[in-house]
C-alpha positions in Angstrom: -0.4 -16.7 15.1 -2.1 -15.1 18.1 -2.4 -18.4 19.9 1.2 -19.3 19.2 2.6 -16.2 20.9 -0.1 -15.4 23.5 2.4 -15.5 26.4 4.8 -13.1 24.6 2.8 -10.6 22.7 -0.7 -9.6 21.7 -1.6 -9.6 18.0 -4.2 -7.3 16.6 -5.6 -7.5 13.0 -6.7 -4.2 11.5 -7.7 -3.2 8.0 -6.7 -0.1 6.1 -9.0 2.8 6.9 -10.9 3.5 3.7 -13.8 5.7 2.8 -17.1 3.8 2.5 -20.5 4.8 1.3 -23.3 4.4 3.9 -26.7 5.9 4.8 -28.5 6.5 8.1 -31.8 7.2 6.3 -32.9 6.5 2.8 -30.6 5.4 0.0 -31.0 8.8 -1.6 -29.1 10.3 1.4 -25.9 8.4 1.0 -22.7 9.8 2.6 -19.1 8.8 3.0 -17.2 8.0 6.2 -13.8 6.5 7.0 -14.3 2.9 8.2 -11.8 0.5 9.7 -12.2 -3.2 10.5 -10.6 -4.0 13.8 -10.3 -6.9 16.3 -12.6 -6.3 19.3 -9.7 -6.8 21.8 -7.9 -3.8 20.2 -9.8 -1.4 22.5 -8.9 -2.9 25.9 -5.3 -3.6 24.6 -4.9 0.1 23.9 -6.5 1.1 27.2 -9.5 2.8 25.5 -12.8 3.3 27.2 -16.3 4.1 25.9 -17.7 7.6 26.1 -21.2 6.1 25.4 -22.4 2.6 25.3 -19.8 -0.1 24.9 -16.8 -0.9 22.7 -16.2 -3.9 20.5 -15.1 -7.1 22.3 -13.6 -10.4 21.5 -17.1 -11.9 21.3 -17.7 -9.8 18.3 -15.0 -11.7 16.3 -16.2 -15.3 16.6 -18.1 -15.8 13.4 -18.0 -14.2 10.0 -20.8 -11.7 9.4 -22.5 -12.5 12.7 -22.0 -9.2 14.6 -22.9 -6.1 12.6 -22.0 -3.7 15.3 -20.2 -0.3 15.0 -18.3 2.0 17.3 -18.0 5.7 16.5 -14.9 7.9 17.1 -15.5 10.8 19.4 -14.7 13.4 16.7 -17.1 11.8 14.2 -19.8 11.7 16.9 -19.3 15.4 17.7 -19.2 16.8 14.2 -21.7 14.4 12.6 -24.3 14.0 15.4 -23.6 17.0 17.6 -22.8 14.8 20.6 -26.3 13.3 20.5 -26.5 11.0 23.6 -29.2 8.9 21.9 -26.8 7.7 19.1 -26.4 4.3 20.8 -28.9 1.9 19.1 -29.1 3.8 15.9 -28.5 1.9 12.7 -27.0 2.6 9.3 -26.7 0.6 6.1 -23.3 -0.1 4.5 -23.3 -2.3 1.5 -25.9 -5.0 1.9 -25.7 -5.0 5.8 -27.4 -2.9 8.5 -25.1 -2.0 11.4 -26.1 -1.0 14.9 -24.1 1.7 16.7 -23.2 0.2 20.1 -20.9 2.9 21.5 -18.6 5.9 21.1 -14.9 5.6 22.0 -13.7 8.1 24.5 -10.7 10.5 23.8 -8.9 11.5 20.6 -8.3 8.0 19.3 -8.7 8.1 15.5 -7.5 4.7 14.4 -4.1 3.1 13.9 -3.2 4.8 10.6 -1.8 8.3 10.9 -3.1 10.5 8.0 -6.5 9.0 8.2 -9.0 9.8 11.0 -11.3 6.8 11.3 -15.0 7.7 11.8 -16.4 4.2 12.4 -14.9 1.0 13.7 -16.5 -2.4 12.9 -15.5 -6.0 13.7 -12.9 -7.7 11.4 -15.3 -10.6 11.0 -17.6 -8.3 9.1 -15.0 -7.7 6.4 -15.9 -9.2 3.0 -12.5 -10.7 2.8 -13.2 -13.0 5.7 -16.0 -14.8 3.8 -14.0 -14.9 0.6 -11.1 -16.6 2.5 -8.8 -13.7 1.6 -6.0 -13.0 4.0 -4.4 -10.0 2.2 -6.7 -7.2 3.3 -5.4 -6.6 6.8 -2.2 -5.7 8.6 -1.1 -7.2 11.9 0.0 -5.1 14.9 2.0 -6.7 17.7 2.1 -5.4 21.2 5.2 -7.0 22.5 5.4 -7.7 26.3 8.3 -6.2 28.2 11.4 -8.4 28.2 10.4 -10.4 25.2 13.3 -11.0 22.7 12.2 -9.9 19.2 14.2 -12.4 17.1 12.8 -15.6 18.7 9.3 -14.1 18.5 9.8 -13.4 14.8 11.1 -16.9 14.2 8.0 -18.4 15.9 5.6 -16.3 13.8 7.5 -17.2 10.6 7.0 -20.9 11.4 3.3 -20.4 11.8 3.2 -18.3 8.7 4.9 -21.0 6.6 2.6 -23.7 7.9 -0.4 -21.5 7.0 0.9 -20.9 3.5 1.6 -24.7 3.0 -2.0 -25.5 4.1 -3.4 -22.7 1.9 -1.5 -23.8 -1.2 -2.2 -27.5 -0.8 -3.3 -28.6 -4.2 -3.1 -25.1 -5.6 0.4 -25.4 -7.2 -0.5 -27.8 -10.1 0.8 -26.5 -13.3 2.9 -23.7 -11.7 6.7 -23.5 -12.1 8.5 -24.8 -9.0 10.0 -21.4 -8.1 6.6 -19.7 -7.7 5.3 -21.8 -4.8 8.8 -21.7 -3.3 8.7 -17.9 -3.4 5.5 -17.9 -1.5 6.6 -20.4 1.1 10.0 -18.8 1.7 8.6 -15.4 2.5 9.9 -13.9 5.7 8.0 -12.3 8.6 9.2 -8.8 9.3 8.7 -7.0 12.6 9.0 -3.3 12.2 8.6 -0.5 14.8 5.2 1.1 14.7 4.9 3.0 17.9 3.0 5.8 16.2 1.0 3.4 13.9 1.4 2.0 10.5 0.7 4.5 7.7 0.8 4.3 4.0 0.7 8.1 3.8 3.9 8.3 5.9 5.5 5.6 3.8 4.6 7.3 0.5 5.6 10.8 1.6 8.7 10.1 3.7 11.2 10.5 0.9 9.8 13.7 -0.7 9.3 15.3 2.7 12.9 14.5 3.7 14.1 16.2 0.5 11.8 19.2 1.1 13.1 19.3 4.7 16.7 19.5 3.4 15.7 22.4 1.1 14.0 24.2 4.0 17.2 23.9 6.1 19.2 25.3 3.3 16.9 28.2 2.9 17.0 28.8 6.6 20.8 28.8 6.5 20.8 31.3 3.7 18.6 33.6 5.7 20.7 33.1 8.8 23.9 33.9 7.0 22.3 37.0 5.6 21.2 38.1 9.1 24.7 37.3 10.5 26.2 39.5 7.8 23.9 42.3 8.7 24.7 41.9 12.4 28.4 41.9 11.6 27.9 45.2 9.7 26.0 46.5 12.7 28.7 45.6 15.1 31.2 47.4 12.8 29.1 50.5 12.9 28.9 50.3 16.7 32.7 49.9 17.0 33.1 53.2 18.9 30.2 52.4 21.2 31.7 49.0 22.0 35.2 50.5 22.5 33.8 53.0 24.9 32.1 50.2 26.9 35.5 48.4 27.2 37.2 51.6 28.2 34.9 52.3 31.1 35.3 48.7 32.4 33.1 46.5 30.4 34.6 43.0 29.9 34.8 41.3 26.6 32.6 38.5 27.8 29.9 41.2 28.6 30.2 42.3 24.9 29.7 38.8 23.7 26.6 38.4 26.0 25.2 41.7 24.7 25.4 40.7 21.0 24.2 37.1 21.7 21.2 38.5 23.7 20.3 40.7 20.7 20.7 37.6 18.4 18.5 35.5 20.7 15.8 38.2 20.7 15.8 38.3 17.0 15.7 34.5 16.7 12.9 34.1 19.2 10.9 36.8 17.4 11.4 35.0 14.1 10.5 31.7 15.6 7.3 33.1 17.0 6.3 34.6 13.6 7.2 31.2 12.0 5.1 29.4 14.5 2.1 31.6 13.6 2.7 31.0 9.9 3.0 27.2 10.5 -0.3 27.2 12.5 -2.0 28.5 9.4 0.0 26.8 6.7 0.3 23.2 8.1 -3.4 22.3 7.6 -3.4 24.0 4.3 -0.4 21.9 3.1 -1.8 18.6 4.5 -5.1 19.3 2.7 -3.2 19.3 -0.6 -1.6 15.9 -0.2 -4.6 13.7 -1.3 -7.6 14.2 -3.6 -10.7 16.0 -2.2 -12.7 12.8 -2.0 -10.1 11.2 0.4 -8.0 14.0 1.9 -5.3 13.3 4.4 -6.3 14.4 7.9 -3.7 14.8 10.6 -4.0 15.9 14.2 -1.3 18.6 14.5 -1.3 19.9 18.1 1.3 22.5 19.2 2.5 20.3 22.1 5.8 20.4 24.0 7.6 18.5 21.3 6.8 21.1 18.6 7.6 24.0 21.0 10.7 22.4 22.2 11.9 21.8 18.6 11.2 25.4 17.7 13.1 26.7 20.7 16.0 24.3 20.0 16.3 25.5 16.4 16.2 29.2 17.6 19.0 28.4 20.1 21.1 26.6 17.6 20.7 29.4 15.0 21.6 31.9 17.7 24.8 30.1 18.6 25.7 29.2 15.0 25.3 32.6 13.4 25.2 35.0 16.4 28.4 33.8 17.9 30.6 35.0 15.0 29.4 38.7 15.1 29.6 38.5 18.9 33.2 37.3 18.9 34.1 39.8 16.2 32.6 42.6 18.4 34.5 41.5 21.5 37.9 41.8 19.7 37.5 45.6 19.3 40.6 47.6 20.2 39.5 50.6 22.3 42.4 52.9 21.3 42.2 52.2 17.6 38.4 52.2 17.4 38.1 55.5 19.3 40.7 57.1 17.0 40.1 55.6 13.6 37.2 53.2 13.9 37.4 49.5 13.0 39.8 48.1 10.5 37.8 48.0 7.2 39.9 45.2 5.7 39.1 42.7 8.6 35.4 43.6 8.4 35.4 43.0 4.6 37.1 39.6 4.9 34.4 38.4 7.4 31.5 39.8 5.4 32.9 38.3 2.1 33.2 34.9 3.8 29.5 35.1 4.9 28.5 36.2 1.4 30.4 33.2 -0.1 28.5 30.9 2.3 25.2 32.3 1.2 26.1 31.8 -2.5 27.1 28.2 -1.8 23.8 27.5 -0.1 21.9 29.3 -2.9 23.6 27.1 -5.5 22.6 23.9 -3.7 19.0 25.1 -3.3 18.8 26.1 -7.0 20.4 22.8 -8.1 18.0 20.6 -6.0 15.0 22.8 -7.1 16.1 22.3 -10.7 16.0 18.5 -10.2 12.5 18.8 -8.8 11.3 20.9 -11.8 12.9 18.4 -14.2 11.2 15.5 -12.5 7.9 17.3 -12.6 8.3 18.1 -16.3 9.1 14.5 -17.2 6.2 13.2 -15.2 3.9 15.8 -16.8 4.9 14.8 -20.3 5.0 11.1 -19.6 2.6 9.4 -22.0 -0.3 7.6 -20.3 -1.5 5.9 -23.5 -4.9 7.4 -23.3 -6.4 10.9 -23.5 -7.8 12.5 -20.4 -9.0 15.7 -22.2 -12.6 16.4 -21.6 -13.0 13.1 -19.7 -15.2 13.1 -16.6 -14.9 10.1 -14.2 -18.1 9.3 -12.3 -18.1 6.9 -9.4 -21.4 5.1 -9.1 -22.7 3.2 -6.1 -25.8 1.1 -5.8 -27.6 -0.4 -2.8 -27.0 -3.9 -4.1 -25.4 -5.5 -7.2 -27.3 -4.8 -10.4 -27.5 -7.0 -13.5 -25.7 -6.1 -16.7 -28.9 -4.8 -18.3 -29.2 -2.1 -15.7 -25.7 -0.8 -16.4 -26.2 -1.0 -20.2 -29.4 1.0 -19.8 -27.5 3.6 -17.8 -24.9 3.9 -20.5 -27.5 4.3 -23.2 -29.2 7.1 -21.2 -25.9 8.9 -20.8 -25.0 8.6 -24.5 -28.1 10.6 -25.4 -27.4 13.4 -22.9 -26.6 16.8 -24.5 -22.9 17.5 -24.4 -21.7 13.9 -24.0 -19.7 12.6 -26.9 -18.8 9.1 -25.8 -19.4 6.9 -22.7 -17.6 3.9 -21.4 -17.6 1.9 -18.1 -15.0 0.1 -16.1 -14.8 -1.5 -12.7 -12.1 1.1 -11.7 -10.4 4.0 -13.5 -6.9 3.8 -14.9 -4.3 5.4 -12.6 -6.9 5.1 -9.8 -4.6 3.1 -7.5 -6.5 -0.2 -7.4 -5.4 -3.4 -9.1 -6.1 -7.1 -9.5 -3.9 -9.6 -11.3 -3.3 -13.2 -12.1 -1.0 -15.6 -13.9 -1.6 -16.4 -17.6 -1.3 -19.8 -19.3 -0.9 -20.1 -23.1 -1.7 -23.4 -24.9 -2.2 -25.2 -21.7 1.4 -24.7 -20.6 2.4 -23.6 -17.0 2.4 -19.9 -16.4 5.8 -18.2 -17.2 5.8 -16.3 -13.9 4.8 -12.9 -15.4 1.7 -11.4 -13.9 -1.0 -9.7 -16.0 -3.2 -7.0 -14.6 -6.9 -6.9 -15.3 -9.8 -4.5 -15.8 -13.5 -5.1 -16.6 -14.6 -2.6 -19.3 -17.7 -2.1 -21.4 -18.0 -1.7 -25.2 -16.9 1.8 -26.2 -14.5 2.2 -23.3 -11.4 2.3 -25.4 -13.0 4.8 -27.8 -14.0 7.1 -24.9 -10.4 7.2 -23.7 -9.0 7.3 -27.2 -6.8 4.2 -26.7 -5.5 3.1 -30.1 -6.7 -0.3 -31.4 -3.6 -2.0 -32.9 -5.2 -5.1 -34.2 -8.5 -6.9 -34.2 -11.7 -5.2 -32.8 -13.1 -3.7 -29.6 -15.8 -5.3 -27.4 -19.3 -5.8 -28.8 -22.4 -6.1 -26.7 -22.6 -9.8 -27.3 -19.1 -10.5 -26.0 -19.2 -12.5 -22.8 -17.0 -13.1 -19.8 -15.3 -15.5 -19.7 -14.8 -15.7 -23.5 -13.6 -12.5 -25.2 -10.7 -10.3 -24.0 -8.7 -7.3 -25.1 -5.0 -7.3 -24.4 -2.2 -4.7 -24.8 1.1 -4.8 -26.6 3.0 -5.6 -23.4 0.8 -8.7 -23.1 1.8 -9.8 -26.6 5.5 -9.3 -25.8 5.2 -11.2 -22.5 3.3 -14.2 -23.7 3.4 -14.4 -27.5 7.0 -13.2 -28.3 5.7 -9.9 -29.6 3.4 -11.5 -32.2 -0.3 -10.5 -32.4 -2.4 -12.6 -30.0 -5.7 -11.8 -31.8 -7.8 -14.9 -32.1 -5.4 -16.8 -29.9 -6.7 -18.5 -26.8 -5.2 -18.2 -23.3 -6.3 -19.0 -19.7 -6.3 -16.8 -16.6 -5.0 -19.1 -13.8 -6.4 -18.8 -10.2 -5.4 -20.7 -7.1 -6.1 -24.4 -7.1 -5.3 -24.4 -10.9 -8.8 -23.1 -11.6 -8.8 -21.5 -15.0 -11.0 -19.2 -17.1 -10.7 -19.5 -20.8 -10.5 -16.5 -23.0 -9.7 -15.5 -26.6 -8.1 -12.2 -27.6 -10.5 -10.3 -29.9 -8.3 -7.2 -30.1 -4.9 -5.7 -29.1 -4.7 -2.1 -27.9 -1.8 0.2 -27.2 0.0 0.2 -23.8 -1.6 2.4 -21.1 -0.4 3.3 -17.6 -2.3 1.1 -15.3 -1.7 2.2 -11.7 1.1 4.7 -11.5 3.1 6.9 -13.8 6.4 5.6 -12.3 5.6 1.9 -12.8 6.6 0.0 -16.0 4.0 -0.9 -18.6 2.4 -4.1 -17.4 0.8 -6.8 -19.5 -2.9 -6.1 -19.3 -6.1 -8.0 -20.0 -9.5 -6.3 -20.4 -12.6 -8.5 -20.0 -16.2 -7.5 -20.6 -17.9 -5.6 -17.8 -20.5 -7.5 -15.8 
């Protein structure tokens, strides 16, 4: 793709920024850092310069696994190494590879994904997905040259993409329904604006933050209507003073200016106090978005855009809610006001109108808040299919892959620890976000197009999570993979017309029509796999290895 559009745009492949376990010393001193795999030409394309050493280059992306180099972000270099100038040349171990630090990037660049501040950049050719011939682990950024039409560029990229898919699927569609390869080949290339980066955090939180912003605006309008009511009452109380000002030559426009200036002072004071509160609250709120082991980290400077927005809101509120009391004050009749004061009926009509406005806004806020509470209650009581009471999830990392006997020995040791009732092991926790899936073939027939989701689990796993066993048995230590499998009720509905699949064979189908043969030894209840909002997927559980 890059070669096809080199005269029109520059393409940059970057991975998601994910936390990785690494060590600078012994394996007993493992720590976690945010790592992103990037093309070496990303740095010069973005105009970035090294603070120390050098940055990655195009030469670092020529051969898979051949250039184990790393560049640190300036923030990570400062807080982790105290700006040590001797960091260049130092090494660390990540996975089964040793990387050499070749430089520190200058400035506040923290990666291409807002919400995640990258600590370490490494070449894309070092990503495990490159060696595994997997293309789905990265996203592509396009720096379009000035004057380039987007639609012809998109069409050219789509042509290359289709040719790539045809080559990749050559010989891999045997036994598949015709609509499945057609769906892959007919995918469209989309070009979406990403001037501030591509962020899953932003995508996931855009809708709820928009709703919360609407609620905040409604609360602001309630407060402003209340203040406008108070200022109207104040203007009524000052009716004789304002009448005297008119009597001695003060123009009505001067009265409007006087009340508006008072409103502006009040609005600016409130905006200043709100700014101080936001300075404290914003990092606190952001820190609550993600779990502690992978928190969202945002750079939130009080720059001219933030200050300009605050001043614009203060001015808008002043004009919207300060103008009405100002105009009301400017209509004072000097003779009537000096003799009898202001007409109480006119004042009541205005104040009652503002009170009605407040009630209307309050009704909307309470209604939307009620929807939030209802959604929260439903999600809180949504059945997950397993019990999380007294369950502790422990993520384990080893320096290199270990044999099954190692993990079985670990489980056996944990079972005999005081206070532990049951132990099970899986490649990833339920509702943990990750997934892997494949098509299923029954009786040698082509897949029906329904995807099944997988997990690798150990004997005792379903008992630990108290997942009900509907039919058959759970895993035994002698069960092998491929060979034995546990399936859920949704699997039976999708592939066996709702009948029990126990002791029935089936195949997991991979690309190239490569198949692994299994037999269902048990059927368990449906459990939530990845997300509480998603439907109950067909699921296959195979022995952990």
